[in-house]
Residue, then its C-alpha position, 0 to 999 in steps of 0.5 A: m500500500n505504501i509502495a503504491v502511494d510513493e510511486k504515485t507521488a514520484v510520478q506527480d513530482e516528475q510531472e510537475n518538474v516537466f511542467e516547470q521546465l516547459m513554463h521556464a522554456r516558454k518564459q525564456r522564449r518570450k523574453r528572447n522574443l521581447i529582447l529581439l523585438g526591442g532590439a529591432g525597434l531600437l535598431i529601426a528607431a536608430v535608423v530612422f533617427g539617423v536618416y532624419w539627422m542626416t537629411v534634416g536634423r543636422y541642418l536645424e539651428q535652434t535657440d530659445d534666446a529669441y523675443v518678439r519685437a515691433d518698431w513702435i512709433p512714439i507720438s509727439p505733437k508738432v505744435s504746443g497748446y493745451v489738450a482739448e480731448v484725448m480721443v483714444e484709450d489704453d490698448q485701443p486699436v487704431k487705423a492710420g489717420d485716426v485722430l488720437v489727441r486734439i489740441e485747442d485750436r483757437d489761437y491757430q484759427a486766429r493765426l490762420a485768419q491773420a495769414r489770410a488777411e495778410l495774403a489778401e493785402t499783398q495780393a491787392s498790392v501786387a494788383a495795384q503795382e501791376a496796374n501802375l506798371t501798365v499805366t507806366d508802359s502806356l506812358i512810355a509808349q506815348q513818350k516814344a511817340g512824342v520823341a518820334q514826332a519831335e525827331a520828325h519835326a526836327r528833320s522837317v525844320a532842318a530841311e527848311l533851314r537848308r532851303a533858306s540857307l540856299d535861298q540866301r546864298r543865291y539871292e546874295g549872288l543875284v544882288r551882287e550881279h544886280a539881278a535881284s533887289a536888296q529887299r528880296l535878299e533881306t526876305a531870304a535872310a529873315s527866312y533863314t534866321q526864322a528857320n534857324a530858330a525853328v531848328e533850335i526850338a525843334k531840338a529843344m522839344q526833342r530833348q524835352q521828349e527824350t527826357r520825359l521818355t527817360v523819366a518814364i523808363t525810370r518810373r517803369q523800372l521803379a514800378q517793376a522793382s516795387l512789383q517784384q517786392q510786392i510779389a515777394r511779400r505775397s510769396q511770404a504771405e502764402a508761406q505764412l498761410n501754409l504754415a498757419t494751415h499746417a499748424l491748425e491741421d497739426t492740432l489734430i494728432r493722427s496715427p501714422i500707422d495701423g496699430v494699438v495704442g500703448q504708453r498713453k501718458v497724455r491727459t485732458r487739459q495737459y499743456v504739451a509742446p513739440g517733442l513731448p511723448l504723448l503715447a505710442v502706436v505699436p504695429l502688432q501686424q508688423a511684429y518680427v522676431v529677433a533671435n540671438y544665435k551663437e556664432t557657431q550656428l551662423r555658418d550655413m544660415r542665409a537670408g530667406q531660409p524658413v523658420d519655425i517659431s514656437v511661442d512660449s505663451y501659447s503652448g503648441r502654437k507654431l508660426k512660420g517665418h523666414v530669415v531677413s537679415f543679420s546684425p553687423g556685430s554681436g551684442a557685445v560690440f554695441a553694448l554701452l560698455p563693451s568688454d575689454n579682453a586685453t587683460g590677463n584674465f581672458t575667458k573665451i565666450v561664444q558670442r551671440f548675433p541678433v538675427k531678424i526673422v519676419i513672421d510670414e502670416h499671423d494665424e487666428g490665435g492670440p495676439i503676438l505681442p512685442g516682448m514675448s519669448v519664442i523658440t526659433t528653428v532655422d532650416t539651413r538646408p539648401a533650397e533644392q534639398g529642402a524642397a525635395h524633402d518637403 
């Protein structure tokens, strides 16, 4: 009885040992399969990563030392005066041409009216001088005609004098030959004397007409000079009118660009003067990125290369951009107090160069504000390789 029980127990133990060996072998195969699968997965991942690194990864230059910037415009008045009204609020979007601040314009309205009156006065003076010049021209023409008439009369009496002289000499010869009476000679002599006097009178009249012509020409020159002076005064009055008009227009301070109002310091009834900053207009749609890359990252970087931009404020948000330009010097070069390495304590530090990156398009997400931190990744692959990969 005991022998049978022992044999049964031995058989069971043997079966259990076989089962355990089978289970152990199965576990070993499973473990080996897992190791093989894991190794294959790691190998595939390594191959994929290697291919990615060789074709893409090694061309990507990334930095988190990058920030959003915008060329905001400080708004200052061109004229002085008290602020009548502030037309905008803090952080208000505005369009180019929108009125931001209105300055009291009563004084400028008066100056404009005064400038208009002065211009009207000078215009009247110019018209009067032009009329005077016209009258003077008519007088000159009249005097020229008088001079011509006097010259013609002088020529006529000169001819009469020559005829009287010839008659006198002829009658003198006839009287000597007793061919004419002495009375006829006396008459011829009287005619000669009368003709000679007429010549002198004609010459005097001609000189008088010429003097009058000279006076008229001088008067015209004076009138012309006076006209030029009045024209100059009119030009000056027109310039003053333009200045007064512009000054009145400048009492309305307008936005030069589309943007958002910031740094609003101006208040109603505040006295402002040219050059005093009142507020700023920030063109958010023209925001760009300045990324400070290490000098070792700039070797293959060129203008026009695409850039992926990740905004820290919006997790997962990606923007597209491209490289525009590179700073002509590192940040240390343009520092207020540049470092002096001509000492015995020199420590070499990799320098960073600002790279300007333009955002190609703004999506419908939150606004991209100047000062935000971003991460930029520049794709430095050659254009042909990048296009083929894309």
